N, C-alpha and C positions, 0 to 999 in steps of 0.2 A: 932602484928596478921596477922596471915595467911592471904595472895594473895586469892583470890576468884577462882585460876583456884589448887591451894593447898587442899582449903576447896571442891571442887568437887572431886578429888582426890582420899581423904580421905577418905569424906564421902561415895564414892560407893565401894571402895576398897573389900569389903565383897561382894557385889551382880557381882564387875567383875572377884571375885577369884572363885565364883558361876559360874559362865557362861564361864570361861575361862576352869574350870576343869569336867565340864559335862560327863559323860558317855560316852555319843555319841560323842565329841569330839575329848579326849581320845583314844576311838576306832579307830576312824578314824587317827587320827595324828599316833597311833602306829602301821598302817598296816593293823589291826585287817577287816578292811571292805572292800568292790570293789571298785571301780570309779564310778559304781553308785549313791553308797549313797553319795560320793563328789559331783558330778550331782546334784542330791536332793540340796541339803544344796544349791550349787550353784543356782540352781532354785530360792530357798524361799530367797538369797538373792537379787535376781531382782525386785521381789514384793517390798522390804524395800526400795533400792534403789530407786525404780522409784516413792514411794512415797514422799523421800526427794530431789528427783532432777526435777520431776514437778513442785513441787513448787519455786523452788531455781529461776526461773529467776522475780518472781514477787516477788520475797522476796529479789533482789539483790537492791532496792532505798532503803530497810527498815533500819530506824536510829541502829535498836538494830541486824537483823539476818544479813543482808548486808553484812559488814565487813565480817563476816564470808563464804560467798559465792563467792568461790573462782575458778576459772573453772580446775585449774589443781589436784582438788583433784574429778574432776566429773566421776562418776564408769560407769554408764551406758552402754555405749556404747562399755567399755570391757567386761564388763560382757556379752554384746548380744556375744561378738566374741567367749567366753572361751563355752557360751550355744548354738553354733552351733559346735562347735568342737568335744564338750562331747556330742549332742543330733543330730545332723548333721542338714541339710537346714531346716528343718519343725520344729523346737523345740520349734516355738513359740504352734503351735497344740496341743502338748501334758503339755503345763505348768500348771499346778496345784499349787495354795497355800494350805498349810497346814492351819487350822484354828484358830492356834496359829500365824503361818505369816499373816493373815490373820489380826488378833487382833492388832498384831505390825505395819504393814503398816497403818491402819486405822487411830492408834494414830500418828503417824508420821504427815498424813496427815492432821489430826485436828488441831495439832500444825503450822503446815506450812500458815492453814489458819485461824485461830485464833487469836493465841500466840506465835509468833516470839520467844520471849524467850526460849519458850516451845521448837520450832524448834530448837535453838542453844544445845538445852542439847543432842539432837537424833544426830544434826549432828556432836557434838563432842565425842559420847560413838562410833560413827559406824566409822569415820575419822581417828580418831586418834587410831583408835585401828586396822583398816586395816592398818598403817601404821607404828605400831609400831608391836604386838603382828601375821599380815596379813602376816610378812614375814616366819614367823616359818613356818604358815601353807604353801605359795608356796612354801619353799623349801624338807619339807617333802612329797607334791605333786607330785613332781618332783620327784623327787626318788625313792616315792611307785610303780606312773602310768607312766613314763618313757615321762614326757610332756616334749616337748625342752625347755631349762633356758629362763623365762623371756618370755614364747610365747604361744601359745593358748592351752588353761585351766586353765591357771594360769595369763593371763593377768589383770583378778581385780586388784594383789594384787601387783602390779607393776605399780607405780608411774612415768612413764617415763619425766614427766615434774617438780618430785620437784629432784631437783638434789642432795640437802644436807637436809634430814631428821631431824636432828636433829635441825638443826638451823628453820627450817619452825615448825615446833614443839614450839619450843620456842618463836615465834613471835606468833604464835596460842595463847598459854598459857597467853602473850600477850596481845592478842585481847579480853579473860577472863578476864582477870583483869578489864580491861578498859570496860568492857559493860556497855550498858546505861542499868541499873535498878536498881530499888533501895531494903533496904537489902528486903525488902518481898518477893521480884519479884524473888530477887536471893535465897533465899532460894525454892522457892517451882522452881526453875530452879536445885538444886539441888533437890529435888524430884523427879524428873522430872527423872535426868540423873540416878536413881535412878531406876527406874519404865522402862527403857529404856532398861538398864543389865535383868530386870526381863524378860521382855518380849524376850527380847533375849533368854534367857533361857529356857521361854519356849518352843521357836520356836528347839531347841537342844533338848528338850524334847522329844517332837513331833518324831522330826527324831528317835531319840533313839529306841521310843514306835514303828518305821516302819524299823526302822535296828539292831532288837533285835540279838545280839551274841548268838549263840546256847550255853546252858550249856557245 
């Protein structure tokens, strides 16, 4: 029988691929969009991580979500440094969430407040994705827009306190395998992972509409 972490990974594979291969992401990573599109994407990430990390302190002592709340993963401070670099010191004044981003952040907040196992689903899809695929985005962004290597503009993708990402991800999957949840709740967590990817894809779709490539 597959472990829970494997179950999550395989069940959400289709949604994961769809999110990764969105037109917006392909255009962005292909260097076909300007730095403004990258900055706009970074702004949307701020809303999602604000929702994830606002609930983290309260969940740190929760038996289900608590083990996953790790200070070395926190991204909000890095995002804010990136936004100050991309948008200037008044970045907060121009910060707006797309409706798709609002929906995503609201769902994360709802899980953080009322369903810790669901919060773990969002935690997993975001942080483990950033640790993995995020490195490709960082590399492309540095080369496309000339950011300093691992510097301002791409700090969101730099996990300075995680010296061995492979070992960290292995440990994280072991935490998933040992999650305090019954079989029914585990099924719901798998469904929530799929929903998280779908919400993420919705943000990409909205960004694609905002930054269409002229035919």
